[in-house]
C-alpha positions in Angstrom: -118.3 -21.1 144.8 -116.5 -19.5 141.6 -112.8 -19.0 141.6 -113.1 -15.5 143.5 -111.3 -13.0 141.4 -108.9 -13.7 137.8 -106.3 -11.2 137.3 -104.4 -11.8 134.6 -102.7 -9.9 131.6 -104.5 -12.1 128.9 -107.5 -12.3 127.8 -109.2 -15.2 130.1 -113.4 -15.5 131.2 -114.5 -16.5 134.5 -116.3 -19.0 133.6 -113.4 -21.1 131.6 -111.6 -21.2 134.8 -114.9 -22.1 137.0 -115.9 -25.4 135.2 -112.6 -26.4 135.2 -111.6 -26.0 139.0 -115.2 -27.2 139.9 -114.3 -30.6 138.4 -110.7 -31.0 139.0 -109.5 -28.4 141.5 -112.2 -27.9 143.9 -109.7 -26.5 146.4 -109.1 -23.6 144.1 -112.7 -22.5 144.3 -113.2 -19.2 146.0 -109.7 -18.1 146.0 -108.1 -15.7 144.0 -105.7 -15.9 141.2 -103.2 -13.6 139.5 -101.7 -14.8 136.4 -98.5 -12.8 134.5 -96.8 -13.4 131.5 -93.5 -13.6 132.4 -91.8 -14.3 128.5 -93.6 -14.6 125.1 -90.9 -15.0 122.6 -89.8 -18.6 121.3 -91.3 -19.8 124.4 -93.9 -18.4 126.7 -93.8 -18.6 130.4 -96.3 -17.4 132.8 -96.4 -17.2 136.7 -99.6 -18.6 138.7 -100.3 -17.0 142.1 -103.1 -18.4 144.2 -103.5 -18.0 147.9 -99.9 -17.6 148.8 -98.5 -20.5 146.6 -96.8 -19.8 143.2 -95.8 -21.7 140.0 -94.3 -21.1 136.7 -95.4 -22.8 133.8 -93.1 -22.9 130.3 -94.0 -24.2 126.8 -93.0 -23.6 123.3 -94.8 -20.7 122.0 -97.4 -22.2 119.5 -100.0 -18.9 119.8 -100.2 -18.5 116.4 -101.9 -21.8 115.9 -103.3 -22.3 119.6 -105.2 -19.3 120.5 -106.0 -20.9 123.6 -102.6 -21.6 124.9 -102.4 -19.4 127.7 -105.5 -20.3 129.4 -104.6 -23.9 128.8 -101.0 -23.4 130.3 -103.3 -21.6 133.4 -105.3 -24.8 133.9 -102.5 -27.0 134.2 -100.8 -24.5 136.6 -103.9 -24.7 139.0 -103.5 -28.5 138.8 -99.9 -28.1 139.7 -100.5 -25.6 142.6 -102.6 -28.2 143.9 -100.4 -31.2 143.1 -103.6 -32.8 141.2 -102.3 -35.4 138.5 -105.1 -37.2 136.5 -104.8 -39.6 133.5 -106.5 -37.1 131.4 -104.4 -34.1 132.8 -106.1 -30.9 132.2 -108.8 -32.4 129.4 -112.3 -31.7 130.6 -113.9 -31.7 127.5 -116.4 -34.4 126.3 -114.7 -35.2 123.3 -111.2 -35.4 123.6 -110.7 -36.5 119.9 -112.0 -33.2 118.3 -108.7 -31.4 120.2 -106.5 -33.8 118.4 -108.2 -33.4 115.4 -108.0 -29.5 115.6 -104.6 -29.9 116.4 -104.0 -31.8 112.9 -105.9 -29.2 111.1 -103.9 -26.7 112.6 -100.5 -28.2 110.9 -99.2 -30.5 113.9 -98.4 -34.1 113.5 -99.0 -36.8 115.5 -95.3 -36.9 117.2 -96.2 -32.9 118.3 -99.6 -33.5 119.5 -98.1 -36.4 121.6 -95.8 -33.8 123.2 -98.4 -31.3 123.4 -100.5 -33.4 125.0 -98.0 -35.0 127.4 -96.1 -31.3 128.5 -99.1 -28.5 128.1 -102.3 -31.0 128.7 -100.5 -33.5 131.5 -102.2 -36.1 129.8 -100.6 -39.5 130.8 -98.8 -42.2 128.3 -101.5 -44.6 128.2 -104.6 -41.9 127.5 -102.3 -40.4 125.0 -101.8 -43.4 123.3 -105.7 -44.1 123.4 -106.5 -40.8 121.7 -104.0 -40.8 118.9 -105.1 -44.6 117.9 -108.3 -43.6 117.8 -108.0 -40.6 115.9 -106.4 -42.5 113.6 -109.2 -45.1 113.2 -111.6 -42.2 112.6 -109.7 -40.7 109.9 -110.7 -43.7 108.0 -114.2 -42.9 108.1 -115.1 -39.4 108.8 -116.8 -38.2 105.4 -118.7 -34.5 104.9 -120.1 -35.4 101.7 -122.9 -37.4 103.3 -125.4 -36.9 106.4 -126.7 -39.4 108.9 -130.2 -40.1 110.2 -131.4 -40.6 113.9 -134.6 -42.0 114.9 -135.4 -42.1 118.4 -138.3 -44.5 120.0 -138.6 -42.8 123.2 -140.4 -45.8 125.1 -138.8 -48.9 127.1 -140.7 -51.8 129.4 -139.0 -50.1 132.5 -137.1 -47.1 133.5 -133.4 -47.8 134.4 -132.8 -46.1 137.4 -129.2 -44.7 136.1 -130.9 -43.6 132.6 -131.4 -39.8 131.6 -132.5 -40.6 127.9 -135.9 -39.9 126.5 -137.4 -42.9 128.0 -140.8 -43.4 129.1 -142.3 -46.5 130.2 -144.8 -48.3 128.0 -147.6 -49.0 130.5 -147.2 -45.5 132.0 -149.0 -42.7 131.5 -147.0 -41.8 128.4 -148.0 -45.3 127.1 -151.6 -44.1 126.4 -150.0 -41.9 123.4 -148.2 -45.0 121.9 -150.0 -45.2 118.9 -150.5 -41.9 118.0 -146.6 -41.7 118.5 -145.9 -44.2 116.1 -148.5 -43.0 113.5 -146.6 -39.5 113.7 -142.9 -41.1 113.2 -144.6 -42.6 110.1 -145.8 -39.4 109.0 -142.2 -37.7 109.6 -140.4 -40.1 107.8 -142.4 -39.7 104.6 -142.2 -36.1 104.7 -138.6 -35.9 105.3 -137.7 -38.9 103.1 -139.5 -37.0 100.5 -137.7 -33.6 101.4 -134.1 -35.4 101.4 -134.8 -36.3 98.4 -135.6 -33.1 96.6 -132.7 -31.5 98.0 -130.2 -34.4 97.0 -128.9 -35.5 100.3 -126.8 -38.8 100.4 -127.2 -40.7 103.7 -124.4 -42.7 104.8 -125.7 -44.2 108.2 -129.3 -44.8 110.0 -129.6 -45.7 113.5 -132.8 -46.3 115.4 -132.0 -45.3 119.2 -134.2 -44.5 122.3 -135.5 -45.5 124.6 -135.6 -49.2 123.4 -136.8 -49.3 119.8 -137.4 -53.0 119.7 -140.3 -51.9 122.3 -142.3 -51.3 118.9 -145.0 -54.7 118.3 -143.8 -56.7 115.4 -146.6 -55.2 113.6 -145.5 -51.4 114.3 -141.6 -52.3 113.5 -142.7 -54.0 110.2 -144.5 -50.0 109.3 -141.9 -48.0 110.5 -139.3 -50.2 108.8 -141.4 -50.3 105.7 -141.7 -46.7 105.7 -138.6 -45.8 105.9 -137.5 -48.2 102.8 -140.3 -46.6 100.8 -139.6 -43.1 101.4 -136.1 -42.6 102.4 -133.2 -43.1 99.5 -131.0 -45.8 101.2 -128.9 -46.1 98.1 -125.7 -44.9 99.4 -126.7 -46.0 103.4 -123.4 -47.9 104.6 -125.0 -49.2 107.7 -128.4 -49.8 109.6 -128.3 -49.9 113.1 -131.0 -50.6 115.4 -131.0 -50.9 119.0 -132.2 -54.0 120.9 -130.8 -53.4 124.0 -133.3 -55.0 126.2 -133.8 -58.6 125.4 -137.3 -58.7 127.3 -138.7 -57.0 124.3 -137.1 -58.9 121.4 -138.8 -62.1 119.7 -137.6 -64.4 116.7 -140.0 -62.5 114.3 -138.7 -58.8 115.3 -135.0 -59.9 114.6 -136.4 -61.3 111.4 -138.5 -58.3 110.1 -135.3 -56.0 110.9 -133.3 -58.3 108.8 -136.1 -58.5 106.2 -135.8 -54.1 105.8 -132.1 -54.2 105.8 -131.2 -53.7 109.6 -127.7 -54.8 109.5 -126.5 -54.0 112.8 -128.1 -54.5 116.6 -127.1 -53.7 120.0 -127.5 -56.6 122.5 -126.7 -54.7 126.0 -126.2 -56.6 129.2 -124.6 -53.5 130.9 -123.7 -56.4 133.6 -124.1 -59.8 134.0 -124.7 -59.2 137.5 -128.8 -60.0 137.4 -128.8 -58.8 141.3 -127.6 -55.4 140.4 -129.9 -55.0 137.2 -133.2 -56.1 139.5 -132.2 -53.3 141.7 -131.7 -51.0 138.8 -135.2 -51.6 137.5 -134.0 -53.3 134.4 -135.1 -56.9 134.0 -132.8 -59.5 132.4 -132.9 -63.2 131.5 -129.7 -64.6 131.0 -131.2 -67.7 129.0 -133.2 -65.8 126.7 -130.4 -63.4 126.3 -127.9 -66.0 125.3 -130.9 -67.3 122.9 -131.3 -63.8 121.2 -127.7 -63.6 121.1 -127.2 -66.7 119.1 -130.5 -66.0 116.5 -129.0 -62.7 115.9 -125.7 -64.1 115.1 -127.2 -66.8 112.6 -129.3 -63.9 110.8 -125.9 -62.4 110.4 -126.2 -58.7 112.5 -123.1 -57.1 113.7 -123.7 -57.0 117.1 -122.5 -54.7 119.8 -122.5 -55.6 123.5 -122.7 -52.3 126.0 -121.3 -52.5 129.5 -121.3 -50.2 132.2 -118.6 -49.6 134.6 -119.3 -48.3 138.1 -123.0 -49.4 138.4 -123.8 -48.7 142.1 -123.3 -51.4 144.6 -120.5 -53.4 142.1 -117.1 -54.1 143.4 -114.1 -54.7 141.1 -114.9 -58.4 141.7 -118.6 -58.2 140.1 -117.3 -56.4 137.4 -114.5 -58.8 136.8 -117.0 -61.3 136.8 -118.8 -59.7 134.4 -115.8 -59.3 132.1 -114.8 -62.9 132.5 -118.7 -64.0 131.2 -118.3 -61.1 128.0 -115.3 -63.6 127.2 -118.0 -66.3 126.0 -119.3 -64.1 123.5 -118.3 -63.5 119.8 -119.3 -60.0 119.6 -118.5 -57.7 116.7 -118.4 -54.4 118.9 -118.0 -53.8 122.4 -118.7 -50.4 123.9 -117.7 -49.9 127.4 -119.2 -46.9 129.6 -118.2 -45.8 133.0 -121.6 -44.6 134.9 -122.4 -40.7 135.1 -124.5 -39.6 137.1 -126.8 -37.4 134.9 -129.2 -34.7 136.7 -132.2 -36.6 134.8 -131.4 -39.8 136.4 -132.9 -41.4 139.7 -129.6 -42.4 140.8 -128.1 -38.7 140.8 -131.2 -37.6 142.8 -130.9 -40.7 145.3 -127.0 -39.4 145.9 -125.6 -42.7 145.8 -122.0 -43.5 147.2 -119.8 -45.0 144.4 -117.6 -48.3 145.0 -113.8 -47.6 145.2 -112.9 -49.6 141.9 -109.4 -50.7 141.0 -108.7 -48.9 137.5 -105.8 -50.8 137.0 -107.5 -54.4 137.7 -110.5 -53.4 135.3 -108.9 -51.6 132.4 -106.2 -54.7 131.8 -108.7 -57.1 131.9 -110.7 -55.1 129.6 -107.8 -54.7 127.4 -106.8 -58.6 127.4 -110.3 -59.6 126.2 -110.1 -56.4 123.1 -106.9 -58.3 122.1 -107.9 -61.8 122.1 -111.4 -61.2 120.2 -109.6 -58.9 117.7 -111.3 -56.0 118.7 -109.8 -52.2 118.6 -110.4 -49.1 120.0 -112.4 -47.0 117.4 -114.6 -44.1 118.9 -114.5 -42.5 122.5 -116.1 -39.9 124.7 -116.1 -38.9 128.3 -118.6 -37.5 130.6 -118.9 -35.2 133.4 -119.6 -36.2 136.8 -118.1 -39.9 135.6 -115.3 -41.8 137.4 -112.3 -39.3 136.9 -110.1 -42.2 135.5 -113.0 -43.7 132.9 -114.2 -42.7 129.3 -116.8 -44.5 126.9 -114.9 -46.5 124.5 -116.0 -48.5 121.4 -114.0 -51.3 120.3 -114.8 -53.3 116.9 -113.4 -56.3 114.7 -111.8 -54.4 111.9 -114.2 -53.2 109.2 -117.1 -53.2 111.8 -116.5 -49.6 113.1 -120.0 -48.1 113.3 -119.9 -45.0 110.9 -122.6 -43.5 112.8 -121.0 -43.3 116.2 -117.7 -42.0 114.7 -119.5 -39.2 113.2 -121.9 -38.1 115.7 -119.2 -38.5 118.4 -117.1 -36.1 116.1 -120.1 -33.6 115.4 -118.6 -34.1 111.8 -121.4 -35.0 109.6 -124.8 -33.3 109.5 -127.4 -35.3 111.3 -131.2 -35.4 110.3 -133.2 -36.3 113.6 -136.6 -38.1 113.5 -138.5 -38.8 116.3 -138.7 -38.5 120.2 -135.6 -36.6 121.7 -133.7 -36.7 118.4 -131.6 -34.0 118.0 -131.3 -32.5 114.1 -127.6 -30.7 113.4 -127.0 -29.1 110.5 -123.0 -28.7 110.5 -121.3 -25.8 108.0 -117.7 -25.1 108.3 -116.7 -21.7 109.2 -112.9 -22.2 109.4 -110.5 -24.9 108.9 -110.5 -25.7 112.5 -113.7 -24.5 113.6 -117.6 -25.5 112.5 -120.6 -23.7 113.2 -123.7 -25.7 114.8 -127.1 -25.2 114.5 -129.5 -27.5 116.2 -133.2 -28.2 116.3 -134.3 -30.9 119.0 -137.4 -32.9 118.8 -139.5 -32.9 122.3 -138.7 -36.1 124.2 -142.3 -36.7 125.3 -144.4 -38.2 123.1 -147.4 -35.9 123.9 -145.1 -32.8 122.9 -143.6 -34.6 119.8 -147.3 -35.5 118.4 -148.3 -31.9 119.0 -145.5 -30.1 117.9 -144.5 -32.4 114.9 -145.4 -30.0 112.0 -143.6 -27.0 113.6 -140.5 -28.8 114.4 -140.7 -30.8 110.7 -141.0 -27.2 109.0 -138.0 -25.4 111.0 -135.4 -28.7 110.4 -136.6 -28.9 106.7 -136.0 -25.0 106.2 -132.7 -25.6 108.0 -131.7 -28.0 105.7 -133.2 -26.6 102.3 -130.4 -23.7 103.5 -127.3 -26.2 102.8 
């Protein structure tokens, strides 16, 4: 149910309020709202009236630099009407760091941005500090003179129940297309690499994700990595990442193949160290093998990322703290902490699970202590819909080991050439100083369609980049 009728003396769309109230103020849905501008000089003052309630919202007039200021004030006013106070205030977007960068581009300094986040967006002190610190770190790396490459391997040993990514079980029906998928991917790598060379693109980072890329057999892993080295100009690449999140897909030989062909970063992702939780989520986990592979990767010199998920079904605050205690035993270079978001494509969403009440303060304090002790600082972040309302996904890193790909991907600052199953190609072009035009070409997720539509999709991507 949407907000019933919006009456305002300025332009505001129904959709802009509907999605906001759905997430943050469901009590307002189905109600009429009237918004009147009381003052618009050096300050702007609005009056919001809804079902017999009224509230005034005032803020300095920055409408020349913030064309959506009255809309933001309306959203904050709705929260005040219903006495809703969240750590992230009136922010609902996936990329709150983009807002900070937009405000910087509009001429505000960090002090002014902090004030805007506090008074206009109602963001808590902790989240304001996080946002500004992350953006400051990101600004050291953002570089539009380069592009990045993503290669998707849409196979996994099993499908985790929380997963909504392009992922098919190798033992299932889609596994019958594994050989054809690998052959098609290598062909796509060849053609794309040659086209990039002709158009003089400089590649800054390369990321192989999935799915679980390390599910490739030793022979096929070497075939794919050889093709990348043979046909893609890697001379300007600053980092080369391969996700190896499932240790049940790893072997000594696979790690050695990765190292041989220039992979310098891997992800080893327990998600939780509670093995009962993982078993219930259809994810196999062998702690002894995990420890072995972690130490093997360290000896080979990989930069290691470790992923955790907060809010997995059945896990209490105590369970999460136990996992965090275990994390202290590992010398990872990056730590990425995700808050579970129930995606419509996941089995958990369909099961309509009940969530445990978690103690945010205890969990966040523990994560902060671990990060400080290990010299890890937040360097990128994003939020997701249908996640715990206080949470966000944060990447922490030792100084100098930040993932350029993660930063550029989340900020949508660099163009991406996407290969493989489910990969998204993005051509990013500057329209104004604060706004970009993004054109996308999406590869099919399932291997059958990927193989069948390879020529058509590849043609669209190459045509897109030939215009840049």
